[in-house]
N, C-alpha and C positions, 0 to 999 in steps of 0.2 A: 318204182311202189308207192302208191299212193294209200292213206291212212283215212277210212270209212269214221267218218263221227254224226253221229244221232244229235239231232238239235233242234231244242222243244216253239223255234219261233223264228220269225224275220228278220230282227236281232245277229241269231245264231247264225244266220246263212252268208249272212252280209259279215260278221266275224272270222266263220272262217275259211270264206271265201280269199281274204290276203292272205293263207298260210300254205305256200307252194305246199304240192306233193299232199292236200287233204282232197276230201269231198266227204259233201257236210250233206246229211239226207236228215228232212225233218219229218219229226212224227208227231202225234196229235197224243198227248196225252186220254186213256182212257183207247181210244183206238186198234182196234189192232194192227200187227207192228206193217212199217209201207216194206216194199219192198229191195235189197238191199243193206238190210238191216241189220240183218247174219252174217254182216261184214266187218261190221259194225267194232273197231277198238279203244274210241272213244265215247264216252257217253255224259252228254251237260242235259241234266234234268233242268223241269222247268222250279222258277223261285219256291219255296216253303210248300213242296210238291210231298203228299204222304205214302203211305206203305204201297203203290202197286207201281210205283218212283223205282221197285228197292227188287219189287218182283219183279220186272222188265231186265232187271241186269242179270239176274240168270236166266236170259231168253236167248240170251247174246252167248251163244259161243268166243267167239272171236277177246271179248271186251279185254280190256287188259289196264283202262283207266274209269274212274268216272272224277269227274270234276263237274262242283258243284259252281252257285253262281252266289253265296251265302256262306256267312264263315261259323253258320250254325253245320255239327255232321251231325247231331245226336238219334237223327234217325237213319243213321248210315253205315257207322262205327260197330263193328265184327257180326254188320249179315250180308257181308258181300261175299263172295265164291270167291275163293282161293285163289292168291298174283292176281289179284283186281286191286288196283293203288285207288288213291280216294285222295283229291284234293280241294281243302278248298279254297275261296275267295277272298283271304284272308286283305284287309284291308280297303275293300270295295264299297261300303258301308257305314266303315269309320266316324263320318264326319255326320252324314246325319245324324246318324243314333246317339253322337254327342247334343249334335241340334234339340234334338227329341231333348231329350237332357234337358240341356238348358231353357226349354220349352216350357218344359213343366214344373222343373223348380220356381220362376218368373212369374207365373202361371199361379199360380200358389203363393207364393210369398205375396204376389202385388196383390190378390183376390182376384182375376178376372174371371173365373171361371160368375164369378158371386155379382161380380161389377156388371155382367150378358145378360142376369138371372133379372139383373136391377132392370137394366135398358130396355128389356123384351115388357116389364111387368110397366116400363113409364116411373119409376122409381125414383129419385134423386138424391145417393146414399153415398152424398162423401165422407170420407173418415184417414183414420191413420194406418197404415198398410204396413207389413213385412217389409226384409230388401235381402238381396241374397247377399248385397256386400257383408264380407267379413263373412260370411259362414265356414262353419266347417265340415269340412267335407271327408269323406272318407271312400273311396273309392275301390272293394270290393272284385280285382280284377287287372292285369297289371301289363295288358297287352295293347292290339294299338286301338284297338276305342279307347282304354286308357288313356293311352296317352295323350288319342287329339282331344281327348275332353279335360284334359286336364292344360292344355293347351288355352282353352277355347274360356274355362274358369277365370283363366288369372286376372285378366281385366277389370271382372266383378269382387278385387284383391280380396281376393278367402284364401284362406288356408286350404291342401290337398294333400290327405296322404294314401299311398298305395299300398296298397296288400295283396301280394301272390304266394303261389303255390310257395315259394321257397326267397328267403331272405337275399337281398342284394344290397349293393348302391341304392339308394332311393326310395327302396320300395322293404316293406315290411315282409313277413312270412306271415302265413294262413292261421297260427298253433300261438299270435301274437293277439289274435282277432279280443278271446273273452278282455284282456285288460286295456283296448282300444275302441271299442261299442259305447264304451256311457261318454268318450266327449269328441262327440261329433254333432252339430247337428242333420247331418246331410249323408247315412249312408246311402254308396247307389252298388246295382252288385251289375256285370259285365263279365262273368262269370261265363264259357262253355257249363253245358248238360254232363254229365258223368255221375260214375259211381258216388265221387268223391261230396260234389256237388248239386248233386235232390236232395233236397231240404234239407239242406244246410243253415235257411232259415226257419229254424223254430220256435216254440214256447223259452228255450234259454236263450239262445238267441239277443229277440226281438226284446228281452228281459231287462237285456245288458245296455239294452240302446238306453238312450237319454232323455229325460220328460218333456214330447213335444218333438222329435226327430222326426225326420222324413223320413222310410224307408223306398228308396226306387228303384224297380224292378225292369232295368236291361235287357237283363238277360233272359234268362224261358220259364216259362210260366212254375214246373219243379221245381226248383232251386230253392223258391219259398213255400210254406205248407198255408197252405188257404185258411186252412179251420183258423190254426197261428194267427195270423193275420189278423183275420177278421176279428175276433177274441178279445187283441188289440185298439183296432180301428174301434168298435161298438164301448170300446172301454172309456176311448176319448185320449191316449194318452198316448199314441204315437198316432200319426199322418200317414201317407202313402201317393209314389204315385208308380202303377203299374202299365207294360203297352203291354205287359205275356199277363194269363192267368194258366191254375189248372183246377179245374181243365178249357182246355180253349180249343174251340170258339169257348165263351160263357158264353151260357144255357141261363132264356128268360128270364126266368125265375129264378137265380142264382142269386142269395141273401151280396154278394158283394159287392152287385149294381148299388146297392141304395145303401152302401159302410159310409156310417159319414169321415168325413178328413178324406177323403178317397178321389182322386183326378185319374180318370180309366179313359184308355185307347186301345184299340184293337190290332194289336202287333203291327204296328206302319212307322214302327222305328228309322225301318232303311227306306222306306217304303216312300220315296221322291222324289218328284224329276230330276229325271237322269242318271236314278236308280237304275236299271238295265244296260247301258251305255256302262256305269260302271264293274258293272258285274262283268261284261262279258270282253268288257277291256285286262281283266284279272285273267278271265279263262284264257283269253286268247292267248298272254303271254305264257301262263300256265302248259295248254296243249301244246305251246311252238316249240320247251323244251325239252317236252317227250318227244319229238320228231326228231327233232338234234338228238336223242339219246340221252339228255341227262335228265334230273331227278326233277320232277315239278317244287318249288321252294315251297308250298304250301301245302306235304305229304301231308297228311294224317296217320300216323301211326300210337295204332291202339285209344286209350281213349286221352286223348289234345287235353 
């Protein structure tokens, strides 16, 4: 028996061609489904796709598995037909996103953004800066990305503390957050978007952070209440490094663009050279498990 797999790009065609017993059918987002799509048991959407991809899943009568190329599944959870499993690409982009966090922190503490402006203006602004060395860092989230980030922070002699949903060896429980927040120089968010994490970083959360602390959002925009963060940035009490925003993309006239103490990038944490290959490597492994009758390892059950 041959299993049809719908793929969005040439990377998918190549990856699926290596799996025995499969037939890859390429689709183009926004176009009518190609011939043979109605036979698809597996759908692999593209990176950071919108609601059209979810609607497409409902038009595939034989669909049994949606395999994502990213770790974020908030656009899919609870929105698929009954009987269709959902698997994510956990582990594909952790190293790249951890690198983004390090780059942001080093740029902020060593003032590379300010020095770049001075270079363009031909100003020699020699002065002492802060340093990442020895900083106390709280990572909210305790999955693959948190572990990767913890490894990359170690050479800077930082003190790293992890917070997860439940307390366990080496990880604090989320119920401990209110007492922890005030003791750290940096708070990094690497949680998925669920009903529990949406809006978790509100005025009360931010008020508990130490004066001068840096909030880093490598998760998703809705985890942070934008207006509450704006108030803290405009007061000068906190700084922030954001790869994601709410709303996203950020409208041209939004006040967040001009907020003081903010380093902002356009959702590129996992978007580095090789991201497609890394995503497809995980996807191919998960689809191979499905073909052999096993459960994919990265299945999302309810709110992940």
